[in-house]
C-alpha positions in Angstrom: -27.9 2.7 -2.4 -27.0 -0.9 -2.7 -28.8 -4.0 -1.5 -27.0 -7.3 -1.0 -28.9 -10.6 -1.3 -26.5 -13.5 -0.9 -23.7 -12.9 -3.4 -25.8 -10.6 -5.6 -25.6 -6.8 -5.3 -28.4 -4.7 -6.8 -29.1 -1.0 -7.0 -32.1 0.4 -5.2 -33.4 3.6 -6.7 -30.0 5.1 -7.4 -28.8 8.1 -9.5 -25.3 8.5 -10.8 -24.8 11.6 -12.8 -27.4 11.4 -15.6 -28.0 7.7 -15.2 -30.8 6.4 -13.0 -31.2 2.9 -11.7 -34.5 1.5 -10.3 -34.9 -1.1 -7.6 -33.6 -4.5 -8.6 -31.2 -3.3 -11.3 -28.2 -5.7 -11.2 -24.8 -4.0 -10.5 -22.3 -4.7 -13.3 -19.9 -7.6 -12.2 -16.8 -5.4 -12.0 -18.6 -2.8 -9.8 -20.0 -5.5 -7.6 -16.4 -6.9 -7.1 -15.1 -3.4 -6.2 -18.0 -3.0 -3.7 -17.1 -6.3 -2.1 -13.4 -5.4 -1.9 -14.3 -2.0 -0.3 -16.3 -3.7 2.4 -13.1 -5.3 3.7 -11.2 -2.0 4.2 -10.8 -0.7 7.7 -9.6 2.9 7.9 -7.2 4.1 10.5 -8.2 7.1 12.6 -5.9 9.2 10.5 -7.8 8.2 7.4 -11.3 8.2 9.0 -11.2 11.8 10.2 -10.7 13.5 6.8 -13.3 11.1 5.4 -15.8 12.1 8.2 -15.2 15.8 7.5 -15.6 15.3 3.8 -18.9 13.5 4.3 -20.1 16.2 6.6 -19.2 18.9 4.2 -20.8 17.2 1.2 -24.1 16.6 3.1 -24.3 20.0 4.6 -23.3 21.8 1.4 -26.3 20.3 -0.4 -28.6 22.1 2.0 -26.7 25.3 2.6 -24.4 26.6 -0.1 -22.8 29.1 2.3 -21.0 26.3 4.2 -17.2 26.4 4.0 -14.5 23.9 4.7 -13.3 26.3 7.5 -16.7 25.9 9.2 -16.5 22.1 9.0 -13.0 22.1 10.5 -14.0 24.4 13.3 -17.0 22.3 14.1 -14.9 19.1 14.1 -12.3 20.6 16.3 -15.0 21.7 18.7 -16.2 18.1 19.0 -12.7 16.9 19.7 -12.5 19.3 22.6 -15.5 17.7 24.3 
């Protein structure tokens, strides 16, 4: 999780692999620049749909190891039909 205060970007209780950052830890300059660049990107619908499905898969898989990509695709296609 990142917080932005003016032009400063800081971590807020964040884990990355075996590294842990507590609230207020400054983001390295290069990472801060990449975060700022990423904020300007606007995905097309063709880019957003696979990202949405990947996000759903990752979040659900944490809680339920039996989830498969096929289940995610079926659920997404069911939503599109509505």
